[in-house]
C-alpha positions in Angstrom: 0.0 0.0 0.0 2.0 3.0 -1.2 -0.6 5.8 -1.1 0.5 8.7 1.1 -1.8 10.2 3.7 -2.1 13.5 1.7 -3.5 12.2 -1.6 -3.1 14.4 -4.7 -4.9 14.3 -8.1 -2.8 13.4 -11.1 -5.1 15.7 -13.1 -3.5 15.3 -16.5 -4.8 14.5 -20.0 -5.0 10.8 -20.7 -5.7 9.0 -23.9 -7.4 5.7 -22.8 -10.0 4.8 -25.4 -12.7 5.4 -22.8 -15.5 7.8 -23.3 -17.7 9.7 -20.8 -20.9 7.7 -20.0 -22.9 11.0 -19.8 -21.8 13.1 -22.8 -19.7 10.5 -24.7 -16.7 12.9 -24.7 -13.3 11.5 -25.1 -11.3 14.4 -23.8 -10.5 13.1 -20.3 -8.3 14.0 -17.4 -6.9 11.2 -15.2 -7.6 12.0 -11.6 -6.0 8.9 -10.1 -5.5 5.2 -10.5 -6.0 2.4 -7.9 -5.5 -1.3 -7.8 -7.8 -4.0 -6.5 -5.9 -4.3 -3.2 -6.1 -0.6 -2.5 -9.9 -0.7 -3.3 -10.5 -3.7 -1.0 -8.4 -2.1 1.8 -10.8 0.9 1.7 -13.7 -1.4 2.7 -12.0 -4.2 4.8 -8.6 -3.8 6.4 -6.6 -6.8 5.7 -5.0 -6.4 9.1 -8.5 -7.1 10.6 -9.8 -9.8 8.3 -7.3 -11.1 5.8 -9.6 -13.9 4.5 -12.5 -11.5 3.7 -10.0 -9.0 2.3 -8.6 -11.5 -0.1 -12.1 -12.6 -1.2 -13.0 -9.0 -1.8 -9.9 -8.4 -3.9 -10.7 -11.4 -6.0 -14.3 -10.2 -6.5 -13.3 -6.6 -7.4 -11.0 -8.0 -10.0 -13.8 -10.1 -11.4 -16.0 -6.9 -11.6 -13.3 -4.9 -13.3 -11.9 -7.8 -15.4 -8.6 -6.2 -14.3 -6.6 -5.6 -11.2 -6.6 -1.8 -11.9 -9.1 1.0 -12.2 -8.7 4.6 -13.4 -10.9 7.5 -12.3 -11.4 10.2 -15.0 -13.0 13.6 -15.2 -14.6 14.5 -18.5 -13.3 17.8 -19.8 -16.7 18.4 -21.5 -19.3 18.0 -18.7 -17.0 17.4 -15.7 -18.6 14.0 -15.0 -16.1 11.9 -13.0 -16.2 8.2 -13.5 -14.4 4.9 -12.8 -13.0 3.0 -15.8 -13.9 0.2 -16.0 -17.4 1.7 -15.5 -18.6 -1.4 -13.6 -21.0 -1.2 -10.7 -20.7 -3.2 -7.5 -23.1 -6.2 -7.3 -24.9 -7.9 -4.5 -21.9 -10.0 -3.6 -19.6 -6.9 -3.5 -21.9 -5.2 -1.0 -22.3 -8.3 1.1 -18.5 -8.5 1.4 -17.8 -4.8 1.7 -20.4 -3.8 4.3 -22.2 -5.2 7.3 -25.5 -3.4 7.0 -27.6 -3.2 10.2 -29.1 0.3 9.8 -29.3 3.4 7.5 -28.9 7.1 8.3 -32.3 8.5 9.2 -33.9 11.8 8.2 -31.7 12.7 5.3 -31.8 16.3 3.9 -33.0 15.1 0.5 -36.1 13.5 2.2 -37.2 16.8 3.6 -36.6 18.7 0.4 -38.5 16.1 -1.7 -41.4 16.0 0.7 -41.7 19.7 0.7 -41.4 19.9 -3.1 -44.1 17.3 -3.6 -46.6 18.9 -1.1 -45.9 22.3 -2.5 -46.5 21.2 -6.1 -49.3 18.6 -5.6 -52.2 18.9 -3.2 -52.5 16.4 -0.4 -55.7 15.1 -1.9 -54.1 14.5 -5.3 -51.1 12.9 -3.7 -53.3 10.2 -2.2 -53.7 8.8 -5.7 -50.1 9.2 -6.8 -48.1 6.1 -7.4 -44.5 6.2 -6.2 -41.4 4.0 -6.9 -38.3 4.3 -4.6 -35.2 2.6 -6.0 -32.8 1.4 -3.3 -35.1 2.4 -0.5 -32.9 1.4 2.4 -35.0 0.6 5.4 -37.9 2.8 4.2 -37.2 6.0 6.1 -38.3 8.2 3.3 -41.4 6.0 2.7 -42.4 6.4 6.3 -42.0 10.2 6.0 -44.3 10.4 2.9 -46.8 7.6 3.8 -49.6 7.2 4.7 -49.9 10.9 5.4 -49.5 12.0 1.8 -49.3 8.8 -0.4 -51.1 5.6 0.3 -49.0 2.6 1.2 -50.6 0.5 -1.5 -49.5 3.0 -4.1 -45.8 2.6 -3.3 -43.3 0.1 -4.6 -39.7 -0.1 -3.3 -36.7 -2.0 -4.5 -33.9 -3.0 -2.1 -31.1 -5.6 -1.8 -30.5 -5.5 1.9 -32.3 -8.2 3.8 -32.6 -5.9 6.8 -34.0 -3.1 4.6 -36.5 -5.4 2.9 -37.8 -6.7 6.2 -38.3 -3.2 7.6 -40.2 -2.0 4.6 -42.5 -5.0 4.4 -43.1 -4.7 8.2 -44.3 -1.2 7.5 -46.8 -2.6 5.0 -45.2 -1.5 1.7 -44.4 -3.8 -1.2 -40.6 -4.3 -1.6 -38.9 -6.4 -4.2 -35.3 -7.6 -4.2 -34.6 -6.6 -7.8 -32.5 -4.2 -9.8 -34.8 -1.4 -11.1 -33.8 -2.5 -14.7 -35.4 -5.9 -14.1 -38.9 -4.4 -13.5 -40.0 -5.4 -17.0 -43.5 -6.9 -16.2 -46.2 -5.2 -18.2 -48.0 -4.0 -15.0 -45.0 -1.6 -14.4 -45.2 0.1 -17.8 -46.2 3.8 -17.2 -47.2 2.9 -13.7 -45.5 5.6 -11.6 -46.1 9.3 -11.2 -43.1 9.8 -8.9 -39.7 8.0 -9.0 -37.0 8.4 -6.4 -33.4 7.4 -6.4 -31.7 8.7 -3.2 -28.0 8.1 -3.0 -28.4 5.3 -5.6 -27.3 6.8 -9.0 -23.6 7.1 -8.1 -23.6 3.3 -7.7 -25.0 2.5 -11.1 -23.6 1.7 -14.5 -25.3 1.5 -17.9 -26.8 5.0 -17.5 -28.6 5.1 -20.9 -30.1 1.7 -20.1 -31.2 3.0 -16.7 -32.9 6.1 -18.1 -34.6 4.0 -20.8 -36.0 1.8 -18.0 -37.1 4.9 -16.0 -39.0 6.0 -19.1 -40.7 2.5 -19.3 -41.8 2.9 -15.7 -42.8 6.6 -15.7 -46.1 8.2 -16.6 -46.1 11.3 -18.9 -45.0 14.3 -16.8 -43.8 12.1 -14.0 -41.4 13.6 -11.4 -38.0 12.1 -10.9 -36.1 12.9 -7.6 -32.4 12.1 -7.4 -29.9 12.7 -4.7 -26.2 12.0 -5.0 -23.1 13.0 -3.0 -21.9 16.5 -3.5 -19.2 16.6 -6.1 -17.8 19.7 -4.4 -17.3 17.9 -1.1 -15.8 14.8 -2.7 -13.2 16.8 -4.5 -12.3 18.7 -1.3 -12.1 15.5 0.7 -9.9 13.7 -1.9 -7.5 16.6 -2.2 -7.1 17.2 1.5 -6.3 13.8 2.9 -9.9 12.4 3.5 -11.5 9.3 2.0 -11.5 8.7 -1.8 -14.8 8.2 -3.6 -13.8 4.6 -4.0 -15.0 2.3 -6.9 -16.7 -0.1 -7.4 -18.9 1.4 -4.7 -19.3 4.9 -6.2 -18.5 4.9 -9.9 -20.0 8.2 -11.1 -19.7 11.7 -9.7 -22.5 14.0 -10.8 -23.2 17.7 -11.2 -26.1 19.8 -12.6 -24.7 19.9 -16.2 -24.5 16.1 -16.2 -28.1 15.7 -15.1 -29.2 18.2 -17.8 -27.3 16.3 -20.6 -28.5 12.9 -19.8 -32.0 14.2 -18.9 -32.5 16.0 -22.2 -31.2 12.9 -24.1 -34.0 10.8 -22.5 -36.8 13.4 -22.4 -36.5 14.8 -18.9 -36.1 18.5 -18.0 -34.7 19.9 -14.7 -37.2 21.7 -12.5 -34.9 22.3 -9.6 -31.3 21.5 -8.5 -29.8 22.2 -5.0 -26.8 21.6 -2.9 -27.0 20.8 0.8 -25.4 23.4 3.0 -24.4 22.2 6.5 -23.4 23.8 9.8 -19.7 23.8 10.7 -19.9 21.1 13.4 -21.2 18.2 11.3 -18.9 19.2 8.4 -15.9 19.2 10.7 -16.8 16.0 12.4 -17.3 14.1 9.2 -14.1 15.5 7.6 -12.1 14.5 10.6 -13.4 11.0 10.7 -12.9 10.6 6.9 -9.2 11.7 7.3 -8.8 9.2 10.1 -10.4 6.4 8.0 -8.2 7.2 5.0 -5.1 7.0 7.2 -6.2 3.6 8.6 -5.8 2.2 5.2 -2.0 2.7 5.2 -0.2 -0.2 6.9 2.0 0.7 9.8 0.4 4.1 10.6 -0.9 4.7 14.1 -4.4 4.9 12.8 -4.1 1.6 11.0 -2.9 0.0 14.3 -5.7 1.5 16.2 -8.3 0.3 13.7 -6.9 -3.2 13.9 -7.5 -3.6 17.6 -10.2 -6.2 18.2 -11.3 -5.0 21.6 -14.1 -2.6 20.6 -14.0 -0.6 23.8 -10.3 -0.1 23.8 -10.3 0.7 20.1 -13.1 3.3 20.6 -11.2 5.1 23.3 -8.0 5.3 21.2 -10.0 6.5 18.2 -11.4 9.4 20.3 -8.0 10.3 21.5 -6.6 10.2 18.0 -9.3 12.4 16.6 -8.9 14.8 19.5 -5.2 15.2 18.8 -5.8 15.5 15.0 -8.5 18.1 15.3 -6.3 21.2 15.7 -4.3 20.3 12.6 -7.5 20.2 10.6 -8.8 23.6 11.7 -7.8 25.3 8.4 -9.8 22.7 6.5 -12.8 23.2 8.7 -12.8 27.0 8.0 -12.3 26.5 4.3 -15.2 24.1 4.1 -17.4 26.5 6.1 -16.4 29.4 3.7 -17.1 27.2 0.7 -20.4 26.1 2.2 -19.8 22.5 1.3 -22.5 20.1 2.3 -22.8 16.3 1.9 -25.4 15.9 -0.9 -27.0 17.4 -4.0 -30.5 17.0 -5.1 -32.3 17.4 -8.5 -35.9 17.2 -9.6 -36.6 16.3 -13.2 -39.9 16.1 -15.0 -40.6 13.8 -17.9 -41.8 15.7 -20.9 -45.2 14.9 -22.3 
């Protein structure tokens, strides 16, 4: 593992034969290159579980059909993408994450709910059909239903066994399928609202995805998408915090990208926003991300702390490490506050009649 703690973009023109998945441009800048072992170390420290680490390395190489992956920025639309542009699958997420919960009450849930209620009366919403792709444990669904949309008018997709159980327990239909596999005739033109919250950055075959959304959507349907803030990711990566690591996240979006792919498939942007956060949560997350990035480098103090199996002892040492590190990160906290960088961005598109 050779990556230094302070990572820097290569940021140079690169002729690769690749093309941008959004605008098809071939004028690309290489941001950085990683190998399968570096990618696996991001998710599972080999010092903690060498067997699972080795299995993840092997599976990542199977997804990439290679031991290496490059991350490019398109000079035309600024879309950043992994090459190979290959999404993680169910096995990847089973290996990489132990999912027992999801973050509640996301900013995009509040924005979407307010937008829907502001645009459609509560009486009309009762008859709206909604599809949420990758619905987690149903936190957004519980926010919008049954107060605004009937449970029987909602369909969710999810891979997590925990998430599926929670959604079904709430009384909403949830299927363990990729949205692109919803090809049954009953789904054609079935949904007036479609939601992909923190999902799109994980997906490949973007044109195939938007063709499928067109299959599922009614005329003038609303499409709500949230993805990580490209501004925050760029800042994190260039200042020693976590990389936006494939094959988990394989696409980094911005407003222009949404506009290009939306227009190609008959969707227009109604609204686009960035989340703006208070200094304290920004600082806390940045500090943790810097720590986690450093844990990936063998031999560092952070790596040794993270490898401790006693959870209580490890937690105490992590708190001490973060406390010592905090003063050194103060300039970054202030810069992030001035820039107003938040965690997410959100867009609402409408299908043209």
